[in-house]
C-alpha positions, 0 to 999 in steps of 0.5 A: 731797752729797745730790744727788750721792748721789741721782745715784749711787743713780740710776746704781745703780738704772738698772744694776739695773733694766736687767737687763744682767748686765755693767752690774750686775757693773760696779757691784757690782764697784766697791763690792765688788771689788779697788778697793772702797776707792776707791769707798767713799772716793768715797762718804765724801768726796762723799756722807757728809762734806757731810752735816755741813753740816746742823749750823749751828755747823759750816757757819758755820765758815769753816775747816770749810767750807774743809776740807769743800771740800777733802774733796769735791775729793778725792772728785771725784778718786776719782770719776774714778779709780773710773770709769776704773780699774774700767772698765779692770781688768775688760774683756771680755777675760780677759787684761786682768783685772789690777790697775792699776799706774801707769806712769812716763807715768801719773805724769808726766801726773798731775804735769804736770796739777797743774803746768799748773794752777798755771802757769795759776793764777799767770799769771791772778793776775799778769794780774788781781791779787788785790785785797781787797774790803775795801780797794776798799770803803774806797777807794770811800767816800773817792773816789766822786762822792758823797764829792766832791760833799759835800766839795768847796769850791764857792762 
């Protein structure tokens, strides 16, 4: 979370320090423009929520770590959304200064990528089945060379 925050602040600093008014406007528009909610959701998910991992009780909880990982993944999706949509809704042409409304094709591509991910994941799970590590350890303890050497009946 902290490193991502430093990266975001570095991008903001470079836009400010460059003196290019279009770049400065683009970054200011992300934080205060019509898509401010997506920008601040991205900042909350990617920068602020991982800071809870500083507390030992929270970071040692598997369920809390899982929830934070989901929140960070949602934040990464918001990052892509902020980059793409805020870049397109304020173009150099005033005629393209409109709010983004997804078309049927946009929604179809989004749902299709989710479906494609699950198909690949399930094919991978079928090809390389998920095996619990605890089961493998118990089998190795009763079938390894060391076990055979100590429990063999050689005379």
